[in-house]
N, C-alpha and C positions, 0 to 999 in steps of 0.2 A: 691462544688465538685472539686476535683483536676483535672486539665487538663494538658495535655502534650503539651507544645508550639511547640514541634517538630512534632506532629502528624497532619500534614497538608495534604490536598489532593495531593499536589505535592510530598510530602515525601512518601505517601502511594503508589503512582504510581511508583516512583523510586524503592521502596522496592519490587515491584512485579518482578523486573528484577534480578533473582537469577540464575547465571550460574549453570547448572546441574539440575535445577528445573524450566523449562520454563513455562510461562503462555501463554495461547492462546488469541490473540487479534482478535475478530471478528470485521468485519467492516459493516457499514450500509450506505445507501443512503437516508433513510427516518426515520422519527421519530418513526413510529409504530414498525419497526424491532428493533430499538434501545431500545424502551420501553420493548419489549419482552425479549431481551437479558439481560437487567438490571433486570427485574422481575425474570428471571430464574437464577440469581446469578452470571452472568459474572461480575467480578470486574471492568472491563474496556471495553469500546467499542471504535472503531476507525471509521473513515469515509473512503469511497472509492471515489477517485476523478473520476474514470471511471464511477461509478454508478451515481454520481451527474451530470456529463457531459451528460451521455446518457439520463437521465430523462429530462434534459432541452434542449437536442438536439444540443450540440456543441462538438467540439473536446476536448478530455481530455487534461488538462493543459492550455486551453485557459483562458486568463485573465478575460474574462467575467464571469468565474465561481467563482470569489472571493466572491461576495455578497451571492450567494447561499451556498457556503461553510461556511461562517460566520453565516448565518441565521440558518442553520441546527445545527451547533455547539452550538449556543445560546440556541436552544430548547433542545438539548440533555443534556446540562449541568443542566437541571432541574431534570434529572433522578438520580436514586440511583446507578450510576456507574461513574467511572472516564472516562474522555473523552480526546482522542488523535485525532488530526486532520491531515489528509494528505493535505499538501499545495503544493504538486507537487514540482516544482522548486522554489517556493516562489511567483510565478506569476510576478516576476520582477527580473531584473539583478542588481538592485540597493539595496545594503545591508540595507540602512535606510528604504526603503519602505517595505522590507520583515520584518524588525524589527517592523515597524508600524503595519503590519498585525498581527504578533504574539502577540504584546501588546494588540491589539484589541480583539483577541481571549482569551487571558489570563484574560481580564477584565470580561468576561462572565463565567470564571471558567475552561477553557481548561487547562489541566495539561501537555500535550505533543503535539509535532508536528513532522511530518515526512518531511524532506527536502531532495530532491534527486539531484544528480549531473548530471543526464542524461539530454540531450538537444535534440531538434528536429533533425531528420535525423540520429539518432544513435550516435551523438557526446557526448563527456563528457566535463563538465565545466573545465576551468582552475583551478588547485588545489588551487592556491593562492587566486583567486577570491571566490571560494567556502568557503575557510577558513575565508575570510573576512565577507562573508554572515553569516556564523555560529557564528562568533565572535560578530557581530553586534546584532544578536538575543539574545545571552546569556548576552551581556552587558545590553540590555534593559529589558529583562525578565529572570533573572538568575534562577528563580524557575521552569521555564518551561523545561520539559524534551525534549531535542532536539535529535531526532533519525536521524542521518546522513546516508542517503542512498548512497551506492557505487554501481554504475551501470556497473562495469567492466564485470560482468557475465550476464548482462541482455540485453544490447542494441546492442550487436555485434553478428555476425554469429558464432563466436567462443569466448569463454571466454578470457579475457585479461590475461597477465602473472600474476601469484600470486604476484609477486613483486609489480606490479602496484596496485593491490587491497590493499596490506598491506601498501604501501606508502600513498594512499589516506585515508585509515581507520585511520592510525596513525596520519596523519596530521589533520584530522577532530577532532579526540579525543583531540589532542593537542590544538585545537582552541576552545575547550569547549563542544564539542558534548558529550552528556551523554550516547548515545548508538550508535551502528553501525549496519546498516541493509544492508545485501548483498543478494538481491534476485537472484535466479538462481544457488546458491551453491548446488551441488548435490554430490560431491565427499567427502566422510567422512574425508579423509586425509586433504583436503583443509579446511574444516570446522574447524578441530582441529588446523590447522596451524594459521588460523585467530584468533581463541579463544586464542591461546597461545601467539600471537604477539601483540595483541591490548588490552589496559587496559580497554576499555569500553565494556560493555556486548554486546553480539552478538545477533542480530535478523535475523531470516531467514524466508523464505516464505514456507508455508505449501504446500506440493505436494501430492495431492490425489494419492494413490498407491505407494507413496514413503515411506520415513522413518516416523515412528510414532513419536509423540511428545516425548514419553519416550526415544526413541532411540536418538533423537536430543539432549535431555537433557544429555544423556550419553556422547555425543560429546562436551558438555560444553555450548550449546546454552541456552540463557536466555529468549528469547521471540520468539513466533511463530505467524506470522501474516497470516491472511486468504486473504489479498489483496482484489481483486475484485471477488473472488471465489463465495461468497454468491450471489452477484448480477448476475453473469453469470449463476449460477445454477437456479436462479429465472427466468431468461429469458428462459432457457431450459424448465422449468416446465410450465411456462405460455404458451409457444408455443404449447407444447404437449396437454395441457388442451383445448386450443382453437381448435386445430385440432380434438381432440376427440369429441368435442361437435358438430363439423361441419361435418355431414355425407357426404355431397357432396364433401367436401374438401378431405375426406379420399378416396372417390372413384376416385377423380382426382389425387391422389398421391401427395398431397401438400407436399412441403418440398424440391422440386428439383430445384426451380428457383434460379437464380443467387442472388436475393435479400436475400434469406434465406440459401445460401450455408453455412453460418457460423453455422446455427443450424442443418442442415442436415436432415436425415430421421426422420419422425414423430414417436414418441414413443420410449423411451429408447435409444435415441441417446446420443452422448457424450456432455458434457458441452462445450459450445463454448469457445474458447480461447480469450485472450485479444484483439489480432489483428482482430479476427472475429467480435467482437462487435464494435471495432473502425472503421472497414470498413463500418459499417452501419450509421455512424455519418457524419454530414456535414464536408467538408474539408478534408476527408480522402478517396481518390479515390479507394483504394483497400486494402485488408489485407496486401499484400506484401509491399505496399507503406506507411503503417501506420507509423506515426512519433513517436518519444519518445519511451515509453515503448512498444508500439505496435510493433516496429521493432524487439525488443528482444523476443516478445511473439512467434515469428515464429521459433525461434532457438531451437536447441536441448537442450540447457541449461534449458529451461523452458518447461519441458515435459508435454504433454497432458493437462489435465484439469486444472492444477495448473497455467498455464501460465497466470499470470497476476496479481499479485499485480499490476503489471505494475505500473502505478501510482496509487496506491490504489484506 
């Protein structure tokens, strides 16, 4: 039987990124959801670093999450779907160590990784250092699709200048990034500007109640990520189900305590935002003080329920 040597999982994943015809990348924090998504025909699944962190009880992006991330990725790679992994900021500032991690993931069959330039406290990584990190990963694992995340519209109270976004996106693409991810983009003109200025395909975050995937495609987007939305939606549904089963809890008006401020009123409430979930985790004193992507989740750029690919 004839085979096409170019038809590899990595190639198929790269080919999903078609400007104007975006695909949706759902994300999972466990095997069961990943298996369901694969069985229902999603061509690729990603992981959510927030979901993984919350399940284990540590702050999103904490280096202790490396092993859990790798183990979930290993199991997901046995499914009939391509697997992309959110590795936050790489869990290290040392390019060689980040390259080691991606090489380890690639050995299991991972075809893509998401690497962000956001840092704790709302800071952004130095452009040169981030380029070195991306370059090290691509040099070690050239077939892995590196989706470089630009957090200029995510971590700050107000989006940074478009020029800064374009500078970072262009530099990352020039260092080997295969795709550019700018969460928090909401203005159609800015989306089109990024698409027009950067050679790599653009990934944006899905915003419930915002533009449809079809409309994003009309703007030139190639990939639409769900970020931590599925996990946060699951938390909402689980809380409502627990309260519905607990009659005494309903009578007591459960849902008003500070511990569940993030989830709010019982039954039909909004999906909690990234910073709401982050505030429930160790090491994050409050939603307003959440570090990393959580800081951006409270901003106007990340409207409502979508706030939060955050760190996927």
